[in-house]
C-alpha positions as CSV (number, residue, x, y, z in Angstrom):
1,M,-44.9,-1.5,14.0
2,F,-43.0,-4.8,14.0
3,N,-39.5,-6.2,14.3
4,L,-37.7,-7.5,11.1
5,N,-35.1,-10.1,12.0
6,L,-33.4,-12.0,9.2
7,S,-30.8,-13.6,11.6
8,D,-31.5,-17.1,10.2
9,V,-31.4,-16.2,6.5
10,S,-28.5,-17.5,4.5
11,I,-28.0,-17.4,0.7
12,N,-26.4,-20.3,-1.0
13,N,-25.9,-21.6,-4.5
14,N,-29.5,-22.8,-4.6
15,V,-31.0,-19.4,-3.8
16,P,-29.7,-17.0,-6.4
17,D,-31.6,-13.9,-5.3
18,V,-31.9,-11.6,-2.3
19,S,-35.4,-10.1,-2.2
20,V,-36.0,-6.4,-1.9
21,I,-37.2,-5.1,1.4
22,A,-39.6,-2.3,0.6
23,G,-42.5,-0.3,1.8
24,G,-42.6,-1.1,5.5
25,S,-42.3,0.6,8.8
26,Y,-39.9,-1.2,11.1
27,S,-38.8,-1.1,14.7
28,N,-35.0,-1.5,15.0
29,P,-32.3,-2.7,15.0
30,I,-32.6,-4.9,11.9
31,V,-29.9,-7.7,11.6
32,F,-28.8,-10.3,9.0
33,N,-26.7,-12.6,11.2
34,A,-26.3,-15.7,9.1
35,L,-26.3,-14.2,5.6
36,K,-22.9,-15.0,4.0
37,T,-23.1,-14.3,0.3
38,S,-25.7,-12.5,-1.7
39,K,-25.9,-13.9,-5.3
40,S,-27.6,-10.7,-6.6
41,N,-28.6,-7.2,-5.5
42,I,-29.6,-6.1,-2.0
43,A,-32.0,-3.2,-1.9
44,L,-33.8,-1.3,0.8
45,S,-36.4,1.0,-0.7
46,S,-39.0,3.3,0.9
47,V,-38.4,1.8,4.3
48,S,-39.2,3.9,7.4
49,W,-37.9,3.3,10.9
50,N,-39.5,4.5,14.1
51,E,-37.9,7.5,15.7
52,L,-36.9,6.0,19.0
53,P,-33.5,7.4,20.0
54,G,-30.7,5.0,19.3
55,T,-32.7,2.5,17.3
56,N,-32.4,3.7,13.8
57,S,-29.7,1.3,12.8
58,L,-29.0,-1.5,10.3
59,N,-26.4,-3.9,11.5
60,I,-25.3,-6.8,9.2
61,S,-22.6,-9.2,10.3
62,N,-21.2,-12.3,8.5
63,L,-22.2,-11.0,5.1
64,E,-18.9,-11.0,3.2
65,A,-19.9,-10.6,-0.5
66,I,-22.7,-9.0,-2.6
67,L,-22.5,-10.3,-6.1
68,G,-24.5,-7.4,-7.4
69,G,-25.3,-4.0,-6.1
70,L,-26.3,-2.4,-2.8
71,T,-29.0,0.2,-3.0
72,L,-30.5,2.3,-0.2
73,S,-33.3,4.6,-1.3
74,S,-35.8,6.8,0.6
75,T,-35.2,5.3,4.0
76,S,-35.2,7.1,7.4
77,I,-32.3,5.0,8.6
78,R,-29.5,6.8,10.5
79,S,-26.8,4.2,10.9
80,I,-25.6,1.3,8.6
81,N,-22.9,-1.1,9.6
82,F,-21.7,-4.0,7.4
83,T,-19.1,-5.4,9.8
84,D,-17.7,-8.2,7.6
85,L,-18.6,-7.1,4.0
86,K,-15.5,-7.5,1.8
87,N,-16.7,-7.4,-1.8
88,I,-19.5,-5.7,-3.8
89,T,-19.3,-6.5,-7.5
90,G,-21.9,-3.9,-8.5
91,S,-22.6,-0.4,-7.4
92,I,-23.3,1.2,-4.0
93,T,-26.1,3.7,-4.5
94,I,-27.6,5.7,-1.7
95,N,-30.5,8.1,-2.7
96,N,-32.8,10.3,-0.6
97,C,-31.6,8.9,2.8
98,T,-31.8,12.2,4.5
99,S,-31.3,10.9,8.0
100,L,-28.2,8.8,7.3
101,N,-25.1,10.0,9.2
102,T,-23.1,6.8,9.7
103,F,-22.2,4.4,6.9
104,S,-19.6,1.8,8.0
105,L,-17.8,-0.8,5.8
106,P,-14.7,-1.5,7.9
107,E,-13.7,-4.7,5.9
108,L,-14.6,-3.7,2.4
109,V,-11.7,-4.5,0.0
110,E,-13.4,-4.2,-3.5
111,V,-16.4,-2.4,-4.9
112,G,-17.7,-1.9,-8.4
113,I,-18.7,1.7,-8.3
114,F,-19.4,3.9,-5.3
115,G,-22.0,5.6,-7.3
116,S,-23.7,7.9,-4.9
117,I,-22.7,9.3,-1.6
118,P,-25.5,10.8,0.5
119,S,-25.3,14.5,1.2
120,T,-25.9,14.0,4.9
121,L,-22.6,12.2,5.5
122,T,-19.6,14.4,6.6
123,S,-17.0,11.7,6.3
124,L,-16.4,8.5,4.4
125,V,-13.8,6.2,5.8
126,L,-13.0,2.8,4.1
127,P,-9.8,1.6,5.8
128,K,-9.3,-1.6,3.8
129,L,-10.6,-0.6,0.3
130,K,-8.0,-1.5,-2.3
131,N,-9.8,-1.6,-5.7
132,A,-12.8,0.3,-7.0
133,G,-14.5,0.9,-10.3
134,G,-15.1,4.5,-9.4
135,F,-16.3,7.1,-6.8
136,Q,-18.7,9.9,-7.1
137,S,-20.2,12.4,-4.6
138,T,-22.6,15.2,-5.1
139,W,-22.6,18.6,-3.4
140,G,-23.3,18.2,0.3
141,T,-21.7,18.0,3.7
142,L,-19.1,15.4,2.8
143,T,-15.7,17.0,3.6
144,I,-13.4,14.1,4.5
145,V,-12.7,11.0,2.3
146,D,-10.2,8.6,3.9
147,L,-9.1,5.7,1.7
148,P,-5.7,4.8,3.1
149,S,-5.4,1.4,1.3
150,L,-6.8,2.4,-2.1
151,E,-4.5,1.4,-5.0
152,N,-6.5,1.3,-8.2
153,V,-9.6,3.0,-9.5
154,V,-10.6,1.7,-13.0
155,G,-12.8,4.6,-13.8
156,G,-12.7,8.0,-12.0
157,I,-12.8,9.7,-8.7
158,T,-15.2,12.7,-8.7
159,L,-15.6,14.5,-5.5
160,N,-17.2,17.9,-4.8
161,S,-16.7,20.1,-1.8
162,V,-14.3,17.6,-0.2
163,T,-11.6,19.4,1.9
164,T,-9.5,16.4,2.8
165,L,-8.7,13.4,0.6
166,N,-6.4,10.7,1.9
167,V,-5.3,8.3,-0.8
168,P,-1.6,7.8,0.0
169,N,-1.3,4.4,-1.8
170,L,-3.3,5.3,-4.9
171,K,-1.3,4.1,-8.0
172,S,-3.7,4.6,-10.9
173,A,-7.1,6.1,-11.8
174,G,-8.8,6.9,-15.0
175,T,-9.6,10.4,-13.8
176,I,-9.3,12.2,-10.5
177,Y,-11.7,15.2,-10.6
178,L,-11.8,17.3,-7.5
179,N,-13.9,20.3,-7.0
180,G,-13.6,22.2,-3.7
181,L,-10.5,20.4,-2.4
182,S,-8.2,22.0,0.1
183,G,-6.5,19.1,2.0
184,I,-4.4,17.0,-0.4
185,Q,-0.7,17.6,-0.4
186,T,0.9,14.5,-1.9
187,L,-0.2,11.5,-4.0
188,N,3.0,9.6,-3.3
189,N,2.3,6.6,-5.5
190,F,0.0,7.9,-8.2
191,T,1.8,7.1,-11.5
192,G,-0.7,8.0,-14.2
193,G,-4.2,9.0,-15.4
194,T,-5.9,12.4,-15.4
195,I,-5.9,14.6,-12.3
196,S,-8.1,17.6,-12.5
197,F,-8.6,20.2,-9.7
198,T,-11.1,22.8,-10.8
199,N,-13.7,25.1,-9.3
200,S,-16.1,25.3,-12.1
201,C,-19.0,25.3,-9.7
202,G,-17.7,28.3,-7.8
203,S,-16.0,26.5,-4.9
204,A,-12.6,27.7,-3.7
205,I,-10.1,25.1,-4.8
206,A,-7.2,24.5,-2.5
207,N,-8.4,27.4,-0.3
208,T,-5.9,26.4,2.4
209,Q,-3.5,24.3,0.3
210,T,0.0,25.6,-0.6
211,Q,1.7,22.6,-2.3
212,L,0.8,19.8,-4.7
213,N,3.5,17.2,-5.1
214,L,3.0,14.2,-7.4
215,P,6.4,12.4,-7.0
216,A,5.5,9.3,-8.9
217,F,3.3,10.8,-11.7
218,Q,4.6,9.8,-15.1
219,K,1.9,9.7,-17.7
220,G,-1.4,11.5,-18.2
221,T,-2.9,14.9,-17.8
222,V,-2.6,17.4,-14.9
223,N,-5.3,20.1,-15.1
224,L,-5.3,22.8,-12.5
225,Q,-7.6,25.4,-13.9
226,Q,-9.0,27.7,-11.2
227,T,-11.1,30.8,-11.0
228,N,-9.0,32.7,-8.5
229,N,-6.6,30.6,-6.4
230,T,-4.5,32.6,-4.0
231,T,-2.8,29.9,-1.9
232,L,-1.2,27.3,-4.1
233,T,2.5,28.2,-4.4
234,T,4.2,25.0,-5.5
235,V,3.5,22.3,-8.0
236,T,6.1,19.5,-8.4
237,L,6.1,16.7,-10.9
238,P,9.6,15.1,-10.5
239,S,9.0,11.9,-12.4
240,L,7.1,13.2,-15.5
241,L,7.6,11.2,-18.7
242,N,4.7,11.9,-21.0
243,A,1.9,14.2,-20.1
244,T,-0.1,17.3,-20.8
245,V,-0.1,20.1,-18.2
246,F,-2.7,22.9,-17.9
247,M,-2.6,25.5,-15.1
248,N,-4.6,28.7,-15.0
249,N,-5.3,31.5,-12.5
250,L,-3.0,30.2,-9.8
251,N,-2.2,33.6,-8.5
252,A,0.2,32.5,-5.8
253,L,2.2,30.0,-7.9
254,T,5.9,30.8,-7.7
255,D,7.4,27.3,-8.2
256,F,6.5,24.9,-10.9
257,S,9.0,22.1,-11.9
258,F,9.0,18.8,-13.6
259,A,12.7,18.0,-13.5
260,N,13.5,14.4,-14.6
261,N,17.2,13.8,-15.1
262,V,16.9,10.1,-15.9
263,N,14.6,9.7,-18.9
264,P,13.5,11.8,-21.9
265,I,10.4,13.9,-21.3
266,T,7.5,14.2,-23.8
267,L,4.8,16.8,-23.3
268,S,2.1,15.6,-25.6
269,G,-1.1,16.9,-27.1
270,A,-1.7,19.9,-29.4
271,T,-1.1,22.2,-26.5
272,S,1.2,20.3,-24.2
273,L,2.1,22.9,-21.6
274,S,-0.2,25.8,-20.8
275,I,0.6,27.9,-17.7
276,T,-1.5,31.0,-18.0
277,N,-2.5,33.9,-15.8
278,C,-0.2,32.9,-13.0
279,A,0.8,36.4,-12.0
280,A,3.4,35.4,-9.4
281,L,5.4,33.0,-11.5
282,T,8.6,34.8,-12.3
283,S,10.9,31.9,-13.3
284,F,10.8,28.6,-15.2
285,S,13.2,26.4,-17.1
286,F,12.7,23.2,-19.1
287,P,14.6,20.2,-17.8
288,T,17.6,19.2,-20.0
289,L,16.0,16.0,-21.0
290,V,12.8,17.5,-22.6
291,A,12.7,15.7,-26.0
292,S,9.3,16.5,-27.5
293,L,6.8,19.3,-27.0
294,G,3.5,20.5,-28.4
295,N,2.3,24.1,-28.2
296,I,3.5,26.2,-25.3
297,S,1.9,29.1,-23.5
298,F,3.0,31.2,-20.5
299,S,0.7,34.1,-21.3
300,G,-0.3,36.3,-18.4
301,C,2.6,35.3,-16.2
302,A,5.5,37.3,-14.8
303,L,8.5,35.4,-16.2
304,N,11.8,37.3,-16.0
305,Q,14.1,37.8,-19.0
306,T,16.4,34.9,-18.0
307,S,13.4,32.5,-18.1
308,I,12.0,33.9,-21.3
309,D,15.4,33.5,-23.0
310,A,15.8,29.9,-21.5
311,I,12.5,28.8,-22.9
312,L,13.2,30.1,-26.4
313,V,16.7,28.7,-26.4
314,R,15.6,25.2,-25.3
315,L,12.8,25.1,-27.9
316,S,15.3,26.0,-30.6
317,Q,17.4,23.1,-29.5
318,L,14.6,20.6,-30.3
319,D,15.9,20.2,-33.8
320,G,15.2,16.5,-34.4
321,T,18.7,15.4,-33.4
322,A,20.1,13.7,-30.3
323,G,16.8,12.0,-29.6
324,T,14.6,15.1,-29.9
325,T,11.5,15.7,-32.0
326,L,11.7,18.7,-34.2
327,F,9.8,21.7,-32.7
328,G,8.8,23.3,-36.0
329,T,6.0,24.0,-38.5
330,G,2.6,24.5,-36.9
331,R,3.8,24.9,-33.3
332,T,3.0,28.0,-31.3
333,V,4.8,29.7,-28.4
334,N,2.9,32.4,-26.4
335,L,4.9,34.5,-24.0
336,T,2.6,37.6,-24.0
337,G,0.6,39.3,-21.4
338,G,1.0,39.8,-17.7
339,T,4.4,41.2,-16.8
340,N,6.4,38.7,-18.9
341,A,9.8,40.2,-19.8
342,T,10.9,41.0,-23.3
343,P,13.6,38.6,-24.7
344,S,17.2,39.7,-24.7
345,A,19.3,39.4,-27.8
346,T,19.9,35.8,-26.9
347,G,16.2,35.0,-26.7
348,L,15.5,36.9,-29.9
349,A,18.2,34.9,-31.8
350,A,16.5,31.7,-30.6
351,K,13.1,33.1,-31.6
352,G,14.6,33.7,-35.1
353,V,15.6,30.1,-35.4
354,L,12.1,29.0,-34.4
355,V,10.3,31.3,-36.8
356,A,12.5,30.1,-39.6
357,R,11.2,26.6,-38.9
358,G,7.6,27.7,-39.1
359,V,6.9,28.2,-35.4
360,T,4.7,31.1,-34.4
361,V,6.3,32.9,-31.5
362,T,4.6,35.9,-29.7
363,N,6.1,37.8,-26.8
364,N,6.0,41.1,-25.0
């Protein structure tokens, strides 16, 4: 057993690499006090620490940038603290660190990809992180992700079994895929991308959440496809401009709206709006500025006659005039199943207009 002290090590332009620390047994703490910038990767692999209480820690101060990746693999370390690290251009990868319960990066502003979050962590808090290439966590004990300064994610955010996600300043992300989420109410600044809440792995999505509000969301895809959600009652997309929306098996959903009274709305894609098996949804109406739509489905819902009529009438008004795109040949409208009402004479007249254009309309 011996101490490893790299307090006098510094990396400069003449030393392009940081060596890998591997295959040793160390008495802690281990410190890198003078290291300012790593020109390449930093890796700790197959390193074991003695089990003296309170000593299983890695504390690195003054290191501000890693121009490469940070890898921790198969170590017995319990606590890691990079007190001054601001930038990691590559990926953070943590594998088989079964004792790790604290991972602190209080000054981190940018990271390439947070590629692997250990299953032993219960929370991930990065208070200053602003830009990231992506995030991914596997199934484990991680339940809280707190990223209060995050604005942009070039790739995607994939989180499993997270109950609370705090990203109040997030503006854009390629994909937000959340499996097991229950603690997100509002993404105030999220303007576009793909947001997907599913429970494909059997987790109860939004098991305590009642509302989802995306006040700035304009373009992309909203995918809320559940197995059996009984709590989410309200979904609001007040700034929608061009998007595809899928919702399925939201059994408590009573209020879905995407009113935008400023700009024309396009719901794109072959199937642009699919709200299915939402047994509590009794009313819906298209905003007046809807200009273009793909296929529409409200199968398995409980829409009243007023709503059924309003949907058919609005679709019939999309005739290619006044800035609209013709809703015609090849389009489908599915209003069957559930307890959806039968159209009145008004709705049936609008259906007749649509069928004459080549639209397939099915209803109860």
